[in-house]
C-alpha positions in Angstrom: 17.1 95.3 -8.1 17.6 93.2 -11.3 16.3 89.8 -11.5 19.5 87.8 -12.6 19.9 86.8 -16.3 19.1 83.0 -17.3 20.3 81.8 -19.8 18.3 78.2 -20.4 14.7 76.6 -20.2 13.9 76.4 -17.2 12.9 72.0 -16.8 10.0 71.2 -15.4 7.4 69.3 -15.6 3.7 68.8 -17.3 1.5 69.1 -14.5 4.2 72.0 -13.0 4.1 73.9 -16.2 -0.1 73.4 -16.5 -0.3 74.3 -12.6 1.6 78.1 -13.1 0.0 78.8 -16.3 -3.4 77.8 -15.1 -2.9 80.3 -11.8 -1.9 82.8 -14.2 -5.2 82.6 -16.1 -7.3 81.6 -12.9 -5.6 85.8 -11.5 -6.6 87.3 -14.8 -9.9 85.8 -14.2 -9.7 86.8 -11.1 -8.4 90.3 -11.6 -12.0 90.8 -14.3 -14.0 90.3 -10.9 -16.2 87.7 -13.7 -18.9 86.1 -11.4 -21.0 84.2 -15.2 -19.7 83.3 -18.2 -18.0 84.7 -20.4 -15.3 86.1 -19.4 -14.9 89.1 -21.3 -11.2 88.7 -22.1 -11.3 91.8 -24.3 -11.5 93.7 -21.1 -8.0 92.4 -20.4 -6.9 94.7 -23.5 -8.7 98.0 -22.3 -7.3 97.3 -18.5 -5.1 94.5 -17.9 -3.2 94.6 -14.2 -0.4 97.5 -13.6 2.3 95.0 -12.8 2.4 93.9 -16.6 2.3 97.5 -17.9 5.6 98.7 -19.4 6.4 101.9 -18.1 5.4 105.2 -20.2 8.7 106.0 -21.3 8.9 103.2 -23.7 8.5 104.1 -27.1 7.1 100.0 -28.0 6.2 99.5 -24.6 3.8 96.6 -23.4 0.6 99.2 -24.0 0.7 99.3 -27.6 0.9 95.4 -27.6 -1.9 95.2 -26.0 -3.8 97.3 -27.3 -3.0 95.8 -31.2 -3.7 92.2 -30.4 -7.3 92.5 -31.6 -5.9 93.5 -35.0 -2.8 91.7 -35.5 -3.7 87.9 -37.2 -3.2 85.3 -35.1 -1.5 81.7 -36.1 -3.3 78.8 -34.8 -3.9 75.2 -35.0 -2.4 75.6 -38.7 -5.2 78.7 -39.7 -4.4 82.1 -39.5 -7.1 84.2 -37.6 -7.9 87.8 -38.3 -10.0 89.2 -34.7 -11.6 91.4 -36.7 -12.8 89.3 -39.1 -13.8 86.4 -37.0 -16.9 84.7 -35.5 -16.8 85.6 -32.0 -15.8 82.7 -30.1 -12.5 82.1 -32.6 -11.6 85.4 -31.8 -11.7 85.4 -28.3 -9.8 81.8 -28.2 -7.2 83.4 -30.5 -6.9 87.0 -28.1 -7.3 84.3 -25.8 -4.4 82.6 -26.8 -1.8 85.5 -27.7 -2.5 87.0 -23.8 0.4 84.5 -22.6 2.4 85.8 -24.9 2.2 88.9 -24.5 2.5 89.2 -20.8 5.3 86.8 -20.9 6.9 89.7 -23.5 6.8 92.7 -20.4 8.8 93.5 -18.3 6.9 91.7 -15.2 6.9 88.9 -17.7 10.7 88.5 -18.7 11.8 89.9 -14.8 10.0 86.2 -13.6 11.4 84.2 -15.9 8.2 83.7 -18.1 9.5 83.9 -21.8 12.2 80.4 -20.2 9.6 78.9 -18.7 7.2 78.3 -21.3 9.1 78.9 -24.7 9.7 74.7 -25.2 5.6 74.2 -24.8 4.7 77.3 -26.2 2.0 76.5 -28.2 0.7 73.9 -25.9 0.3 76.1 -22.8 -1.1 79.0 -24.8 -3.5 76.2 -25.5 -4.1 75.7 -22.1 -3.6 79.2 -21.0 -6.5 80.4 -23.6 -8.5 77.5 -22.0 -8.7 77.9 -19.0 -8.6 81.9 -18.6 -11.9 81.5 -21.0 -13.1 79.1 -19.2 -12.1 79.2 -15.1 -12.2 76.7 -12.7 -14.8 77.8 -10.9 -16.9 79.0 -13.5 -17.0 75.6 -14.7 -18.2 74.4 -11.6 -20.7 76.3 -11.1 -21.9 76.0 -14.5 -22.3 72.2 -14.1 -23.3 73.0 -10.3 -26.6 75.0 -11.9 -27.5 72.1 -14.4 -25.6 73.9 -17.2 -24.8 70.3 -19.3 -22.1 70.4 -22.6 -24.2 70.7 -24.8 -25.0 74.5 -23.2 -21.4 74.9 -22.8 -19.7 76.2 -26.2 -22.2 79.3 -26.1 -22.6 80.0 -22.7 -18.6 80.5 -22.4 -18.2 82.2 -25.9 -15.5 79.5 -26.9 -15.4 77.1 -30.1 -17.4 73.8 -29.7 -13.3 72.0 -30.4 -12.2 74.1 -27.5 -15.3 73.5 -25.2 -14.9 69.9 -25.5 -11.2 69.4 -24.3 -12.4 71.6 -21.8 -15.2 69.8 -20.6 -13.1 66.8 -20.3 -10.1 68.4 -18.0 -9.1 68.6 -14.5 -9.7 71.3 -13.0 -6.8 73.0 -12.3 -7.3 74.9 -9.4 -5.0 74.0 -5.9 -6.1 77.7 -4.5 -9.3 79.2 -3.7 -10.1 82.3 -6.0 -11.7 85.2 -5.7 -14.5 83.5 -8.4 -14.9 81.1 -6.3 -17.2 83.2 -3.6 -18.5 85.4 -6.5 -20.4 83.1 -7.6 -24.0 82.4 -7.4 -25.4 78.7 -6.7 -28.7 77.4 -8.5 -30.0 76.9 -4.1 -29.5 81.3 -3.2 
């Protein structure tokens, strides 16, 4: 049964949008089974969750989009990033940002209304999604509990320092315990 066609933007608060997008990012991090930084965001391009892959009969299907994200020039904050020639932290951040659009454009993303949910706030939500995906709450929490400080945060998570500063100061998005929480070793173990 096809989802009903929505014709207008879905009205939500910033807190609701951030919660939903944060949970989406945490779910993808859980899909990767990460237990320590850095999150291998490039692995999502090789092994996306099945729900986001369009049927193979589509000529310009979703799997094609996933494979080309690393090759496309990406616009980020007034700059064009070419992932193949960018520093690794910038490349990872640019790719993580683009993954939200890729997911939104998938058949499943469209079925759940993701394009309408994010369209009016696309730039803000892409940045937030990338920050949470590259530095998921459970990993940041464990990093801090194990004595990690801000000085090592950007290099440990392989994220640009300007992004690390924002993420370090953000409140955690988790309202539920993800599979990441149980897999992270603490300093005492």
